[in-house]
C-alpha positions, 0 to 999 in steps of 0.5 A: 521369982525376985521383983525389980523395983525401980526407982521413981528418980531413976525412971525419971532419968531413964526417960529423959534419957531416952527424949534426948536420945530421940531428939539428937536422932530428929537433928540429925535427920534434919540436917542430914549432909547427904540432902545439902552442899556448900559452894566456895564461899560456904553458902548451904543449899539443899537438893532436891530429887526430881525422877532421875535428877538431883537439883540444888533447890536454891538459887546460886551466890558463890561469888568464887569459883570452885577453886577460890579465885573471885567472881568480879562483882561488876555493878557499873552498867558500862563495864558490864555490857563491854565484858568478856569475862566472867563477873556477877551483880545484885540485882539491883546492886542491893545485896539483900536481893541476892540473899533471897534470890541468888546472885546474877551471873553474866555466862562468862562466869557461867562458862568459866573453867574454874566451874562456879558449882561445887565439886560433884555439881554442874550448871545444868544444861539446856537437854538436862532442863528437858529432861526435867520440863518432860519428867513434869509434862512438859513446858505447858506445865511445868512451869507451874510445878515448879514455882514456888507457891503464893505471892510472897515473890511472885507478881499476881497472877503468879499462874499455876504456882502450885510448887509440886515438887520442892523446886521453890522457883523464884522470880530473881528478874536480871540484867540486860546486856544494856545493864539494866535490871528488870523482871523482878518478881515477873520472871524466873531467867536461868543460864543453862551451860549451852552456848548458841554462838559467839554472841549467845547462849539459852536461857531458861524461864517461867513468867508470873503469868504463864504454867510453862517452863520456857526456852527463850530466844537465846541470849546475849552472854553478858546478860545476867541470869540467876543459875540453878546447878545439878548434880553430877 
C-alpha cells in the first residue's frame, strides 16, 4: 500500500485551520443572539430562563418607546412630581449611575401603550413576580437567590446575596413621588405593570438587610423605579 506523507508545513496550516474554526465556533456560541435582546436604543440585554419564565438579566435602559418615540427625561423635582405621562430619569441625575443600574421610570412610562419593552417582551406583572417567587422557594428566601453577590454594589450586610440563578439583582434605589432620590446600594425596587388604583401601582423590592423579595405598599405612580422585562 502506498504511504501518504503530509508535509510539515501543510500539517501546520491544517492545525491552524482547525484552531481557527474551533475558535470561531466558540465565539459564535458566546454571542448567541438567542440569549440577548435589544431595546429601541440598541442597548443589548442578556436573557435568562428561570423555571417557565425568561427574564432580562439587566435593568432596562431605554430612552425610547418601542416605536421609536422618545421618553422624556425629567430631572427637575418640581416637574417630576406633577407628571401624568411617561418619563425617566437617572438616579441623582447622574447618567453613569444609569449605565450600571438602569434608568428610573415613573409608572406612566411602564403603562404607556407604545411600550418600553422590546418587541416580544413586556414589563413583568405582579403575578409573574409571584411565579418567580414561588419557584425560588417563597418570598422569605427568594430575594437572596436573586441578589448579585458581593459588596461591589450592595451595601453591607447584603444578607443572603447568593445569586443562585444568575438574575444579578442590583440595588438601584429609586425616586420618590416628591422627587427625592434614595436607597442606592440599599434597595432594589422594580415597577410591575400591575395597577392598584388610579393613583398607585405595585412595585417589587429587595433590601440589603433581608433575604426576602417583598411586595411593599402600593406606591404613587409618580415614583421612579427600575424595570425588569420578561418574555411574552
